[in-house]
N, CA, C and O atoms as CSV, one atom per row, in Angstrom:
chain,resi,resn,atom,element,x,y,z
A,1,MET,N,N,-68.962,5.814,-15.445
A,1,MET,CA,C,-67.883,4.990,-14.970
A,1,MET,C,C,-66.914,4.735,-16.137
A,1,MET,O,O,-67.312,4.377,-17.245
A,2,ARG,N,N,-65.611,4.941,-15.826
A,2,ARG,CA,C,-64.583,4.737,-16.855
A,2,ARG,C,C,-64.151,3.283,-16.884
A,2,ARG,O,O,-64.015,2.629,-15.850
A,3,ARG,N,N,-63.947,2.817,-18.053
A,3,ARG,CA,C,-63.464,1.451,-18.216
A,3,ARG,C,C,-61.949,1.435,-18.288
A,3,ARG,O,O,-61.356,2.260,-18.982
A,4,ARG,N,N,-61.315,0.510,-17.583
A,4,ARG,CA,C,-59.857,0.382,-17.657
A,4,ARG,C,C,-59.457,-0.247,-18.971
A,4,ARG,O,O,-60.115,-1.153,-19.483
A,5,ALA,N,N,-58.350,0.263,-19.506
A,5,ALA,CA,C,-57.844,-0.312,-20.750
A,5,ALA,C,C,-57.259,-1.689,-20.464
A,5,ALA,O,O,-56.582,-1.874,-19.452
A,6,PRO,N,N,-57.506,-2.637,-21.323
A,6,PRO,CA,C,-56.956,-3.978,-21.100
A,6,PRO,C,C,-55.427,-3.973,-21.259
A,6,PRO,O,O,-54.870,-3.230,-22.067
A,7,ILE,N,N,-54.779,-4.814,-20.474
A,7,ILE,CA,C,-53.323,-4.958,-20.580
A,7,ILE,C,C,-53.045,-5.906,-21.732
A,7,ILE,O,O,-53.559,-7.023,-21.787
A,8,LEU,N,N,-52.229,-5.435,-22.638
A,8,LEU,CA,C,-51.918,-6.238,-23.814
A,8,LEU,C,C,-50.804,-7.234,-23.505
A,8,LEU,O,O,-49.962,-6.983,-22.642
A,9,THR,N,N,-50.801,-8.334,-24.192
A,9,THR,CA,C,-49.794,-9.372,-23.993
A,9,THR,C,C,-48.391,-8.834,-24.253
A,9,THR,O,O,-47.454,-9.188,-23.537
A,10,GLY,N,N,-48.236,-7.998,-25.251
A,10,GLY,CA,C,-46.931,-7.407,-25.570
A,10,GLY,C,C,-46.414,-6.536,-24.434
A,10,GLY,O,O,-45.218,-6.533,-24.144
A,11,GLU,N,N,-47.313,-5.798,-23.792
A,11,GLU,CA,C,-46.917,-4.956,-22.665
A,11,GLU,C,C,-46.463,-5.793,-21.481
A,11,GLU,O,O,-45.478,-5.461,-20.821
A,12,VAL,N,N,-47.168,-6.859,-21.217
A,12,VAL,CA,C,-46.793,-7.752,-20.114
A,12,VAL,C,C,-45.429,-8.375,-20.395
A,12,VAL,O,O,-44.585,-8.465,-19.502
A,13,LEU,N,N,-45.218,-8.802,-21.628
A,13,LEU,CA,C,-43.934,-9.392,-21.992
A,13,LEU,C,C,-42.806,-8.363,-21.862
A,13,LEU,O,O,-41.738,-8.685,-21.343
A,14,TYR,N,N,-43.030,-7.149,-22.321
A,14,TYR,CA,C,-42.037,-6.085,-22.230
A,14,TYR,C,C,-41.699,-5.778,-20.773
A,14,TYR,O,O,-40.520,-5.678,-20.434
A,15,ILE,N,N,-42.675,-5.630,-19.925
A,15,ILE,CA,C,-42.443,-5.339,-18.498
A,15,ILE,C,C,-41.712,-6.493,-17.834
A,15,ILE,O,O,-40.810,-6.269,-17.027
A,16,THR,N,N,-42.079,-7.705,-18.155
A,16,THR,CA,C,-41.415,-8.881,-17.575
A,16,THR,C,C,-39.948,-8.934,-17.983
A,16,THR,O,O,-39.079,-9.197,-17.153
A,17,LEU,N,N,-39.670,-8.683,-19.269
A,17,LEU,CA,C,-38.282,-8.674,-19.737
A,17,LEU,C,C,-37.484,-7.543,-19.089
A,17,LEU,O,O,-36.315,-7.726,-18.748
A,18,LEU,N,N,-38.096,-6.400,-18.922
A,18,LEU,CA,C,-37.426,-5.271,-18.279
A,18,LEU,C,C,-37.073,-5.587,-16.827
A,18,LEU,O,O,-35.955,-5.321,-16.387
A,19,ILE,N,N,-38.012,-6.146,-16.095
A,19,ILE,CA,C,-37.765,-6.517,-14.692
A,19,ILE,C,C,-36.685,-7.589,-14.610
A,19,ILE,O,O,-35.794,-7.502,-13.765
A,20,LEU,N,N,-36.749,-8.583,-15.463
A,20,LEU,CA,C,-35.753,-9.654,-15.467
A,20,LEU,C,C,-34.361,-9.113,-15.797
A,20,LEU,O,O,-33.375,-9.530,-15.189
A,21,THR,N,N,-34.273,-8.193,-16.752
A,21,THR,CA,C,-32.990,-7.593,-17.123
A,21,THR,C,C,-32.383,-6.828,-15.947
A,21,THR,O,O,-31.203,-7.001,-15.639
A,22,TYR,N,N,-33.168,-5.999,-15.302
A,22,TYR,CA,C,-32.659,-5.246,-14.154
A,22,TYR,C,C,-32.292,-6.168,-12.995
A,22,TYR,O,O,-31.325,-5.905,-12.279
A,23,PHE,N,N,-33.041,-7.230,-12.805
A,23,PHE,CA,C,-32.714,-8.192,-11.758
A,23,PHE,C,C,-31.360,-8.837,-12.025
A,23,PHE,O,O,-30.530,-8.932,-11.121
A,24,LEU,N,N,-31.130,-9.281,-13.255
A,24,LEU,CA,C,-29.856,-9.920,-13.599
A,24,LEU,C,C,-28.696,-8.938,-13.509
A,24,LEU,O,O,-27.612,-9.307,-13.056
A,25,LEU,N,N,-28.903,-7.694,-13.932
A,25,LEU,CA,C,-27.850,-6.690,-13.808
A,25,LEU,C,C,-27.507,-6.412,-12.352
A,25,LEU,O,O,-26.350,-6.130,-12.040
A,26,SER,N,N,-28.465,-6.484,-11.473
A,26,SER,CA,C,-28.192,-6.224,-10.058
A,26,SER,C,C,-27.334,-7.320,-9.430
A,26,SER,O,O,-26.673,-7.087,-8.418
A,27,LEU,N,N,-27.342,-8.499,-10.019
A,27,LEU,CA,C,-26.569,-9.619,-9.470
A,27,LEU,C,C,-25.165,-9.745,-10.044
A,27,LEU,O,O,-24.384,-10.575,-9.577
A,28,VAL,N,N,-24.829,-8.941,-11.044
A,28,VAL,CA,C,-23.553,-9.094,-11.741
A,28,VAL,C,C,-22.369,-9.028,-10.790
A,28,VAL,O,O,-21.490,-9.887,-10.864
A,29,ARG,N,N,-22.309,-8.032,-9.891
A,29,ARG,CA,C,-21.152,-7.880,-9.006
A,29,ARG,C,C,-21.486,-8.170,-7.554
A,29,ARG,O,O,-20.722,-7.801,-6.662
A,30,LEU,N,N,-22.579,-8.804,-7.307
A,30,LEU,CA,C,-22.984,-9.113,-5.942
A,30,LEU,C,C,-22.250,-10.350,-5.440
A,30,LEU,O,O,-22.413,-11.439,-5.989
A,31,GLY,N,N,-21.447,-10.182,-4.402
A,31,GLY,CA,C,-20.767,-11.315,-3.801
A,31,GLY,C,C,-19.623,-11.884,-4.610
A,31,GLY,O,O,-19.343,-13.078,-4.509
A,32,ASN,N,N,-18.947,-11.065,-5.417
A,32,ASN,CA,C,-17.836,-11.609,-6.184
A,32,ASN,C,C,-16.675,-11.969,-5.259
A,32,ASN,O,O,-16.542,-11.408,-4.171
A,33,ARG,N,N,-15.849,-12.896,-5.692
A,33,ARG,CA,C,-14.792,-13.416,-4.836
A,33,ARG,C,C,-13.637,-12.453,-4.633
A,33,ARG,O,O,-12.886,-12.600,-3.669
A,34,TYR,N,N,-13.471,-11.487,-5.497
A,34,TYR,CA,C,-12.329,-10.581,-5.359
A,34,TYR,C,C,-12.665,-9.358,-4.515
A,34,TYR,O,O,-11.813,-8.484,-4.351
A,35,ALA,N,N,-13.853,-9.269,-3.986
A,35,ALA,CA,C,-14.237,-8.140,-3.125
A,35,ALA,C,C,-13.926,-8.475,-1.668
A,35,ALA,O,O,-14.487,-9.430,-1.131
A,36,PRO,N,N,-13.049,-7.716,-1.020
A,36,PRO,CA,C,-12.716,-7.977,0.380
A,36,PRO,C,C,-13.925,-7.789,1.288
A,36,PRO,O,O,-14.802,-6.975,0.999
A,37,SER,N,N,-13.971,-8.537,2.381
A,37,SER,CA,C,-15.116,-8.440,3.286
A,37,SER,C,C,-14.773,-7.764,4.610
A,37,SER,O,O,-15.674,-7.450,5.387
A,38,SER,N,N,-13.508,-7.536,4.879
A,38,SER,CA,C,-13.114,-6.822,6.097
A,38,SER,C,C,-12.091,-5.767,5.704
A,38,SER,O,O,-11.633,-5.747,4.561
A,39,GLY,N,N,-11.731,-4.899,6.624
A,39,GLY,CA,C,-10.782,-3.863,6.259
A,39,GLY,C,C,-10.378,-2.997,7.424
A,39,GLY,O,O,-10.549,-3.375,8.583
A,40,TRP,N,N,-9.842,-1.833,7.116
A,40,TRP,CA,C,-9.370,-0.866,8.101
A,40,TRP,C,C,-10.338,0.299,8.140
A,40,TRP,O,O,-10.702,0.841,7.096
A,41,GLU,N,N,-10.760,0.690,9.341
A,41,GLU,CA,C,-11.692,1.809,9.487
A,41,GLU,C,C,-11.136,2.827,10.465
A,41,GLU,O,O,-10.445,2.484,11.424
A,42,SER,N,N,-11.453,4.088,10.201
A,42,SER,CA,C,-11.057,5.183,11.078
A,42,SER,C,C,-12.223,6.142,11.213
A,42,SER,O,O,-12.948,6.388,10.250
A,43,GLU,N,N,-12.404,6.688,12.421
A,43,GLU,CA,C,-13.471,7.657,12.649
A,43,GLU,C,C,-12.934,9.045,12.957
A,43,GLU,O,O,-13.702,9.969,13.223
A,44,THR,N,N,-11.609,9.190,12.921
A,44,THR,CA,C,-11.021,10.500,13.217
A,44,THR,C,C,-9.960,10.850,12.188
A,44,THR,O,O,-9.184,9.987,11.777
A,45,PRO,N,N,-9.920,12.123,11.765
A,45,PRO,CA,C,-8.845,12.521,10.857
A,45,PRO,C,C,-7.505,12.465,11.584
A,45,PRO,O,O,-7.446,12.658,12.799
A,46,GLY,N,N,-6.451,12.207,10.857
A,46,GLY,CA,C,-5.126,12.127,11.457
A,46,GLY,C,C,-4.704,10.718,11.819
A,46,GLY,O,O,-3.569,10.506,12.247
A,47,THR,N,N,-5.598,9.747,11.656
A,47,THR,CA,C,-5.240,8.354,11.927
A,47,THR,C,C,-4.239,7.884,10.876
A,47,THR,O,O,-4.414,8.126,9.682
A,48,VAL,N,N,-3.188,7.209,11.337
A,48,VAL,CA,C,-2.069,6.853,10.462
A,48,VAL,C,C,-2.012,5.345,10.226
A,48,VAL,O,O,-2.199,4.551,11.148
A,49,ILE,N,N,-1.752,4.970,8.981
A,49,ILE,CA,C,-1.402,3.595,8.608
A,49,ILE,C,C,0.067,3.653,8.229
A,49,ILE,O,O,0.427,4.333,7.269
A,50,ARG,N,N,0.929,2.949,8.968
A,50,ARG,CA,C,2.358,2.917,8.636
A,50,ARG,C,C,2.743,1.473,8.355
A,50,ARG,O,O,2.558,0.589,9.192
A,51,LEU,N,N,3.276,1.252,7.172
A,51,LEU,CA,C,3.683,-0.080,6.744
A,51,LEU,C,C,5.187,-0.140,6.595
A,51,LEU,O,O,5.806,0.788,6.074
A,52,ASP,N,N,5.782,-1.243,7.058
A,52,ASP,CA,C,7.229,-1.456,6.997
A,52,ASP,C,C,7.488,-2.664,6.107
A,52,ASP,O,O,7.015,-3.764,6.395
A,53,LEU,N,N,8.232,-2.463,5.033
A,53,LEU,CA,C,8.556,-3.553,4.110
A,53,LEU,C,C,9.746,-4.393,4.580
A,53,LEU,O,O,10.072,-5.403,3.955
A,54,GLY,N,N,10.399,-3.987,5.675
A,54,GLY,CA,C,11.523,-4.742,6.206
A,54,GLY,C,C,12.859,-4.326,5.631
A,54,GLY,O,O,13.869,-4.371,6.333
A,55,GLU,N,N,12.891,-3.927,4.384
A,55,GLU,CA,C,14.078,-3.424,3.708
A,55,GLU,C,C,13.614,-2.559,2.537
A,55,GLU,O,O,12.444,-2.593,2.157
A,56,GLU,N,N,14.532,-1.791,1.976
A,56,GLU,CA,C,14.164,-0.949,0.845
A,56,GLU,C,C,13.787,-1.800,-0.357
A,56,GLU,O,O,14.481,-2.753,-0.709
A,57,LYS,N,N,12.665,-1.433,-0.980
A,57,LYS,CA,C,12.188,-2.158,-2.156
A,57,LYS,C,C,11.661,-1.159,-3.172
A,57,LYS,O,O,11.313,-0.029,-2.830
A,58,ASP,N,N,11.609,-1.590,-4.424
A,58,ASP,CA,C,11.066,-0.748,-5.488
A,58,ASP,C,C,9.551,-0.875,-5.479
A,58,ASP,O,O,8.996,-1.919,-5.824
A,59,LEU,N,N,8.898,0.196,-5.081
A,59,LEU,CA,C,7.440,0.210,-5.000
A,59,LEU,C,C,6.880,0.862,-6.261
A,59,LEU,O,O,7.138,2.037,-6.524
A,60,ALA,N,N,6.124,0.109,-7.029
A,60,ALA,CA,C,5.546,0.623,-8.272
A,60,ALA,C,C,4.264,1.394,-8.007
A,60,ALA,O,O,4.060,2.472,-8.566
A,61,ALA,N,N,3.383,0.842,-7.143
A,61,ALA,CA,C,2.077,1.478,-6.949
A,61,ALA,C,C,1.414,0.997,-5.663
A,61,ALA,O,O,1.768,-0.038,-5.098
A,62,LEU,N,N,0.444,1.785,-5.227
A,62,LEU,CA,C,-0.470,1.390,-4.153
A,62,LEU,C,C,-1.802,1.053,-4.805
A,62,LEU,O,O,-2.428,1.913,-5.424
A,63,ASP,N,N,-2.233,-0.180,-4.670
A,63,ASP,CA,C,-3.551,-0.578,-5.154
A,63,ASP,C,C,-4.475,-0.599,-3.952
A,63,ASP,O,O,-4.104,-1.099,-2.891
A,64,TYR,N,N,-5.665,-0.065,-4.108
A,64,TYR,CA,C,-6.583,0.004,-2.970
A,64,TYR,C,C,-8.012,-0.276,-3.400
A,64,TYR,O,O,-8.404,-0.056,-4.546
A,65,TYR,N,N,-8.768,-0.767,-2.438
A,65,TYR,CA,C,-10.175,-1.085,-2.620
A,65,TYR,C,C,-10.917,-0.321,-1.535
A,65,TYR,O,O,-10.931,-0.724,-0.372
A,66,LEU,N,N,-11.530,0.782,-1.930
A,66,LEU,CA,C,-12.191,1.674,-0.978
A,66,LEU,C,C,-13.492,1.066,-0.494
A,66,LEU,O,O,-14.191,0.379,-1.239
A,67,GLY,N,N,-13.806,1.333,0.773
A,67,GLY,CA,C,-15.042,0.830,1.369
A,67,GLY,C,C,-16.224,1.736,1.132
A,67,GLY,O,O,-16.389,2.283,0.041
A,68,LYS,N,N,-17.053,1.897,2.156
A,68,LYS,CA,C,-18.371,2.507,2.003
A,68,LYS,C,C,-18.402,4.021,1.888
A,68,LYS,O,O,-19.457,4.576,1.580
A,69,TYR,N,N,-17.305,4.708,2.120
A,69,TYR,CA,C,-17.302,6.168,2.024
A,69,TYR,C,C,-16.587,6.612,0.763
A,69,TYR,O,O,-15.452,6.204,0.519
A,70,GLU,N,N,-17.238,7.444,-0.045
A,70,GLU,CA,C,-16.604,7.905,-1.270
A,70,GLU,C,C,-15.770,9.156,-1.019
A,70,GLU,O,O,-15.967,9.862,-0.030
A,71,THR,N,N,-14.852,9.415,-1.914
A,71,THR,CA,C,-13.980,10.581,-1.899
A,71,THR,C,C,-13.287,10.741,-0.545
A,71,THR,O,O,-13.556,11.687,0.195
A,72,ARG,N,N,-12.403,9.813,-0.237
A,72,ARG,CA,C,-11.587,9.861,0.981
A,72,ARG,C,C,-10.218,10.392,0.613
A,72,ARG,O,O,-9.671,10.040,-0.432
A,73,HIS,N,N,-9.662,11.233,1.463
A,73,HIS,CA,C,-8.365,11.872,1.197
A,73,HIS,C,C,-7.316,11.388,2.195
A,73,HIS,O,O,-7.603,11.215,3.380
A,74,PHE,N,N,-6.091,11.173,1.698
A,74,PHE,CA,C,-4.975,10.724,2.520
A,74,PHE,C,C,-3.725,11.514,2.178
A,74,PHE,O,O,-3.459,11.801,1.011
A,75,ALA,N,N,-2.968,11.859,3.195
A,75,ALA,CA,C,-1.612,12.358,2.992
A,75,ALA,C,C,-0.733,11.113,2.877
A,75,ALA,O,O,-0.882,10.175,3.660
A,76,VAL,N,N,0.178,11.101,1.908
A,76,VAL,CA,C,1.016,9.923,1.661
A,76,VAL,C,C,2.482,10.324,1.760
A,76,VAL,O,O,2.910,11.320,1.179
A,77,ARG,N,N,3.247,9.524,2.512
A,77,ARG,CA,C,4.698,9.707,2.551
A,77,ARG,C,C,5.365,8.346,2.494
A,77,ARG,O,O,4.812,7.337,2.933
A,78,ILE,N,N,6.556,8.348,1.947
A,78,ILE,CA,C,7.369,7.143,1.932
A,78,ILE,C,C,8.691,7.481,2.611
A,78,ILE,O,O,9.132,8.631,2.607
A,79,GLY,N,N,9.309,6.470,3.187
A,79,GLY,CA,C,10.549,6.723,3.906
A,79,GLY,C,C,11.544,5.603,3.776
A,79,GLY,O,O,11.220,4.479,3.390
A,80,SER,N,N,12.795,5.955,4.119
A,80,SER,CA,C,13.897,5.002,4.092
A,80,SER,C,C,14.847,5.328,5.235
A,80,SER,O,O,14.768,6.394,5.845
A,81,ASP,N,N,15.727,4.407,5.508
A,81,ASP,CA,C,16.804,4.585,6.486
A,81,ASP,C,C,16.310,4.715,7.923
A,81,ASP,O,O,15.111,4.782,8.195
A,82,TYR,N,N,17.300,4.749,8.843
A,82,TYR,CA,C,17.071,5.060,10.258
A,82,TYR,C,C,18.020,6.161,10.639
A,82,TYR,O,O,19.213,5.984,10.396
A,83,PRO,N,N,17.625,7.281,11.212
A,83,PRO,CA,C,16.228,7.651,11.407
A,83,PRO,C,C,15.546,7.792,10.044
A,83,PRO,O,O,16.195,8.050,9.030
A,84,ILE,N,N,14.228,7.617,10.046
A,84,ILE,CA,C,13.473,7.613,8.792
A,84,ILE,C,C,13.536,8.983,8.123
A,84,ILE,O,O,13.243,10.007,8.741
A,85,VAL,N,N,13.920,8.981,6.861
A,85,VAL,CA,C,13.911,10.191,6.042
A,85,VAL,C,C,12.648,10.112,5.186
A,85,VAL,O,O,12.544,9.263,4.301
A,86,TRP,N,N,11.687,11.005,5.455
A,86,TRP,CA,C,10.392,10.953,4.787
A,86,TRP,C,C,10.369,11.805,3.535
A,86,TRP,O,O,10.955,12.887,3.492
A,87,GLU,N,N,9.682,11.305,2.511
A,87,GLU,CA,C,9.423,12.060,1.286
A,87,GLU,C,C,7.907,12.168,1.135
A,87,GLU,O,O,7.198,11.162,1.101
A,88,GLU,N,N,7.427,13.406,1.044
A,88,GLU,CA,C,5.992,13.641,0.864
A,88,GLU,C,C,5.613,13.352,-0.583
A,88,GLU,O,O,6.282,13.815,-1.507
A,89,LEU,N,N,4.553,12.595,-0.778
A,89,LEU,CA,C,3.993,12.366,-2.105
A,89,LEU,C,C,2.705,13.179,-2.224
A,89,LEU,O,O,2.176,13.642,-1.214
A,90,PRO,N,N,2.199,13.355,-3.427
A,90,PRO,CA,C,0.919,14.069,-3.554
A,90,PRO,C,C,-0.182,13.356,-2.768
A,90,PRO,O,O,-0.180,12.131,-2.644
A,91,ASP,N,N,-1.119,14.142,-2.241
A,91,ASP,CA,C,-2.232,13.543,-1.509
A,91,ASP,C,C,-2.982,12.552,-2.394
A,91,ASP,O,O,-3.119,12.747,-3.602
A,92,LEU,N,N,-3.455,11.503,-1.769
A,92,LEU,CA,C,-4.200,10.460,-2.467
A,92,LEU,C,C,-5.684,10.696,-2.224
A,92,LEU,O,O,-6.121,10.805,-1.078
A,93,THR,N,N,-6.448,10.775,-3.293
A,93,THR,CA,C,-7.903,10.881,-3.186
A,93,THR,C,C,-8.497,9.589,-3.710
A,93,THR,O,O,-8.391,9.280,-4.897
A,94,MET,N,N,-9.126,8.832,-2.813
A,94,MET,CA,C,-9.790,7.584,-3.188
A,94,MET,C,C,-11.249,7.925,-3.468
A,94,MET,O,O,-11.966,8.379,-2.576
A,95,GLU,N,N,-11.689,7.705,-4.710
A,95,GLU,CA,C,-13.025,8.129,-5.105
A,95,GLU,C,C,-13.971,6.982,-5.431
A,95,GLU,O,O,-15.177,7.100,-5.213
A,96,ARG,N,N,-13.464,5.906,-5.934
A,96,ARG,CA,C,-14.318,4.834,-6.436
A,96,ARG,C,C,-14.678,3.850,-5.342
A,96,ARG,O,O,-13.840,3.055,-4.915
A,97,VAL,N,N,-15.909,3.900,-4.891
A,97,VAL,CA,C,-16.387,3.055,-3.808
A,97,VAL,C,C,-16.552,1.617,-4.298
A,97,VAL,O,O,-17.109,1.376,-5.369
A,98,TYR,N,N,-16.062,0.666,-3.503
A,98,TYR,CA,C,-16.153,-0.763,-3.787
A,98,TYR,C,C,-15.583,-1.125,-5.158
A,98,TYR,O,O,-16.147,-1.949,-5.878
A,99,GLN,N,N,-14.469,-0.506,-5.506
A,99,GLN,CA,C,-13.764,-0.825,-6.744
A,99,GLN,C,C,-12.257,-0.678,-6.503
A,99,GLN,O,O,-11.814,0.128,-5.685
A,100,TRP,N,N,-11.494,-1.476,-7.237
A,100,TRP,CA,C,-10.047,-1.359,-7.173
A,100,TRP,C,C,-9.600,-0.120,-7.937
A,100,TRP,O,O,-10.143,0.201,-8.994
A,101,ALA,N,N,-8.612,0.566,-7.395
A,101,ALA,CA,C,-7.997,1.713,-8.057
A,101,ALA,C,C,-6.511,1.705,-7.706
A,101,ALA,O,O,-6.066,0.889,-6.899
A,102,ARG,N,N,-5.743,2.614,-8.311
A,102,ARG,CA,C,-4.285,2.576,-8.158
A,102,ARG,C,C,-3.702,3.970,-8.072
A,102,ARG,O,O,-4.152,4.897,-8.747
A,103,MET,N,N,-2.684,4.101,-7.219
A,103,MET,CA,C,-1.855,5.307,-7.164
A,103,MET,C,C,-0.448,4.889,-7.556
A,103,MET,O,O,0.149,4.035,-6.902
A,104,ILE,N,N,0.084,5.475,-8.606
A,104,ILE,CA,C,1.442,5.170,-9.054
A,104,ILE,C,C,2.425,5.843,-8.099
A,104,ILE,O,O,2.281,7.023,-7.781
A,105,VAL,N,N,3.428,5.083,-7.641
A,105,VAL,CA,C,4.436,5.602,-6.713
A,105,VAL,C,C,5.792,5.721,-7.407
A,105,VAL,O,O,6.395,6.793,-7.397
A,106,ASN,N,N,6.271,4.647,-8.002
A,106,ASN,CA,C,7.558,4.618,-8.719
A,106,ASN,C,C,8.720,5.132,-7.880
A,106,ASN,O,O,9.469,6.002,-8.326
A,107,ARG,N,N,8.875,4.612,-6.685
A,107,ARG,CA,C,9.952,5.033,-5.789
A,107,ARG,C,C,10.522,3.807,-5.067
A,107,ARG,O,O,9.877,2.765,-4.953
A,108,ARG,N,N,11.741,3.975,-4.593
A,108,ARG,CA,C,12.367,2.957,-3.741
A,108,ARG,C,C,12.172,3.410,-2.309
A,108,ARG,O,O,12.493,4.547,-1.963
A,109,CYS,N,N,11.643,2.520,-1.470
A,109,CYS,CA,C,11.373,2.901,-0.081
A,109,CYS,C,C,11.265,1.663,0.805
A,109,CYS,O,O,11.197,0.532,0.324
A,110,ARG,N,N,11.252,1.911,2.102
A,110,ARG,CA,C,11.029,0.849,3.076
A,110,ARG,C,C,9.715,1.058,3.816
A,110,ARG,O,O,9.028,0.093,4.148
A,111,PHE,N,N,9.363,2.317,4.076
A,111,PHE,CA,C,8.157,2.634,4.838
A,111,PHE,C,C,7.144,3.369,3.966
A,111,PHE,O,O,7.509,4.191,3.126
A,112,ILE,N,N,5.881,3.063,4.178
A,112,ILE,CA,C,4.784,3.764,3.521
A,112,ILE,C,C,3.841,4.217,4.623
A,112,ILE,O,O,3.456,3.432,5.490
A,113,GLU,N,N,3.474,5.487,4.580
A,113,GLU,CA,C,2.585,6.022,5.614
A,113,GLU,C,C,1.428,6.761,4.952
A,113,GLU,O,O,1.633,7.651,4.126
A,114,LEU,N,N,0.216,6.379,5.325
A,114,LEU,CA,C,-0.984,7.065,4.864
A,114,LEU,C,C,-1.658,7.674,6.085
A,114,LEU,O,O,-1.857,6.994,7.091
A,115,THR,N,N,-2.007,8.947,6.001
A,115,THR,CA,C,-2.694,9.641,7.093
A,115,THR,C,C,-4.073,10.038,6.605
A,115,THR,O,O,-4.210,10.762,5.619
A,116,ALA,N,N,-5.100,9.559,7.305
A,116,ALA,CA,C,-6.482,9.871,6.929
A,116,ALA,C,C,-6.757,11.358,7.155
A,116,ALA,O,O,-6.449,11.899,8.217
A,117,LEU,N,N,-7.331,12.002,6.165
A,117,LEU,CA,C,-7.659,13.419,6.266
A,117,LEU,C,C,-9.162,13.657,6.434
A,117,LEU,O,O,-9.591,14.797,6.607
A,118,ASN,N,N,-9.964,12.588,6.384
A,118,ASN,CA,C,-11.408,12.684,6.554
A,118,ASN,C,C,-11.819,12.148,7.918
A,118,ASN,O,O,-11.051,11.455,8.584
A,119,VAL,N,N,-13.033,12.477,8.321
A,119,VAL,CA,C,-13.550,12.002,9.607
A,119,VAL,C,C,-13.775,10.496,9.567
A,119,VAL,O,O,-13.289,9.784,10.445
A,120,TYR,N,N,-14.489,10.000,8.586
A,120,TYR,CA,C,-14.758,8.569,8.481
A,120,TYR,C,C,-14.046,8.018,7.252
A,120,TYR,O,O,-14.128,8.584,6.163
A,121,THR,N,N,-13.345,6.902,7.448
A,121,THR,CA,C,-12.609,6.273,6.354
A,121,THR,C,C,-12.728,4.765,6.486
A,121,THR,O,O,-12.720,4.225,7.592
A,122,ASP,N,N,-12.838,4.096,5.358
A,122,ASP,CA,C,-12.970,2.644,5.337
A,122,ASP,C,C,-12.241,2.119,4.102
A,122,ASP,O,O,-12.709,2.300,2.978
A,123,ILE,N,N,-11.097,1.470,4.312
A,123,ILE,CA,C,-10.347,0.851,3.219
A,123,ILE,C,C,-10.481,-0.654,3.385
A,123,ILE,O,O,-10.133,-1.204,4.430
A,124,LYS,N,N,-10.977,-1.305,2.372
A,124,LYS,CA,C,-11.150,-2.756,2.441
A,124,LYS,C,C,-9.865,-3.519,2.133
A,124,LYS,O,O,-9.625,-4.590,2.691
A,125,GLU,N,N,-9.046,-2.971,1.250
A,125,GLU,CA,C,-7.813,-3.671,0.877
A,125,GLU,C,C,-6.781,-2.651,0.414
A,125,GLU,O,O,-7.120,-1.671,-0.249
A,126,LEU,N,N,-5.531,-2.884,0.764
A,126,LEU,CA,C,-4.427,-2.045,0.322
A,126,LEU,C,C,-3.295,-2.978,-0.093
A,126,LEU,O,O,-2.819,-3.775,0.716
A,127,ALA,N,N,-2.864,-2.886,-1.337
A,127,ALA,CA,C,-1.808,-3.764,-1.849
A,127,ALA,C,C,-0.638,-2.918,-2.324
A,127,ALA,O,O,-0.823,-1.861,-2.928
A,128,LEU,N,N,0.563,-3.393,-2.045
A,128,LEU,CA,C,1.796,-2.714,-2.447
A,128,LEU,C,C,2.368,-3.467,-3.636
A,128,LEU,O,O,2.885,-4.574,-3.487
A,129,ALA,N,N,2.278,-2.868,-4.811
A,129,ALA,CA,C,2.631,-3.561,-6.050
A,129,ALA,C,C,4.087,-3.329,-6.435
A,129,ALA,O,O,4.621,-2.230,-6.281
A,130,ASP,N,N,4.718,-4.392,-6.941
A,130,ASP,CA,C,6.069,-4.259,-7.485
A,130,ASP,C,C,5.987,-4.144,-9.010
A,130,ASP,O,O,4.896,-4.126,-9.578
A,131,TRP,N,N,7.144,-4.069,-9.664
A,131,TRP,CA,C,7.162,-3.880,-11.118
A,131,TRP,C,C,6.800,-5.122,-11.897
A,131,TRP,O,O,6.448,-5.027,-13.072
A,132,ASP,N,N,6.876,-6.284,-11.277
A,132,ASP,CA,C,6.627,-7.538,-11.981
A,132,ASP,C,C,5.191,-8.030,-11.849
A,132,ASP,O,O,4.877,-9.148,-12.256
A,133,GLY,N,N,4.325,-7.205,-11.288
A,133,GLY,CA,C,2.927,-7.613,-11.122
A,133,GLY,C,C,2.653,-8.308,-9.798
A,133,GLY,O,O,1.517,-8.699,-9.528
A,134,GLY,N,N,3.672,-8.465,-8.975
A,134,GLY,CA,C,3.495,-9.096,-7.678
A,134,GLY,C,C,3.187,-8.045,-6.611
A,134,GLY,O,O,3.033,-6.860,-6.906
A,135,THR,N,N,3.102,-8.506,-5.382
A,135,THR,CA,C,2.850,-7.593,-4.266
A,135,THR,C,C,3.843,-7.860,-3.145
A,135,THR,O,O,4.396,-8.954,-3.024
A,136,TYR,N,N,4.054,-6.838,-2.336
A,136,TYR,CA,C,4.901,-6.967,-1.151
A,136,TYR,C,C,4.011,-7.126,0.071
A,136,TYR,O,O,2.932,-6.538,0.153
A,137,THR,N,N,4.479,-7.932,1.019
A,137,THR,CA,C,3.782,-8.073,2.282
A,137,THR,C,C,4.599,-7.349,3.347
A,137,THR,O,O,5.748,-7.717,3.593
A,138,PRO,N,N,4.033,-6.334,3.979
A,138,PRO,CA,C,4.780,-5.614,5.031
A,138,PRO,C,C,5.096,-6.550,6.195
A,138,PRO,O,O,4.331,-7.467,6.494
A,139,VAL,N,N,6.230,-6.307,6.845
A,139,VAL,CA,C,6.609,-7.153,7.991
A,139,VAL,C,C,5.717,-6.846,9.191
A,139,VAL,O,O,5.626,-7.669,10.102
A,140,ASN,N,N,5.061,-5.696,9.220
A,140,ASN,CA,C,4.175,-5.369,10.332
A,140,ASN,C,C,2.700,-5.599,9.985
A,140,ASN,O,O,1.818,-5.080,10.669
A,141,ALA,N,N,2.424,-6.378,8.922
A,141,ALA,CA,C,1.036,-6.695,8.580
A,141,ALA,C,C,0.485,-7.671,9.605
A,141,ALA,O,O,1.185,-8.571,10.068
A,142,GLY,N,N,-0.759,-7.482,9.944
A,142,GLY,CA,C,-1.307,-8.402,10.939
A,142,GLY,C,C,-2.781,-8.451,10.949
A,142,GLY,O,O,-3.369,-9.187,11.740
């Protein structure tokens, strides 16, 4: 019959500290106040988000907080005037799940249109940033 090796006090302390460290690290970003809890979801490619700023404004960037699906692709266009004259921007690839990221726009526009290119898409937050660090609220936000 084999005898089990005794557990040393140092080993118990090391394992306890390791478990406690991983536990505390798991709580670092759990339930933070800046994480949105609701958002926009799509289950079909081709679904469009069209935002109207009400008048032409200088749009610095699109800030977004991606939901549960990683690497989501969008066709992006901005427009002005009536009838709307659209300008195609490079496709937007949202990669960072549950984190804020940014697409630089640097254009003057009234309309912003994002078209989902993936089957499932979940955006928790989309912000339209100006040059002064503020944000624009679309007139059709609801």
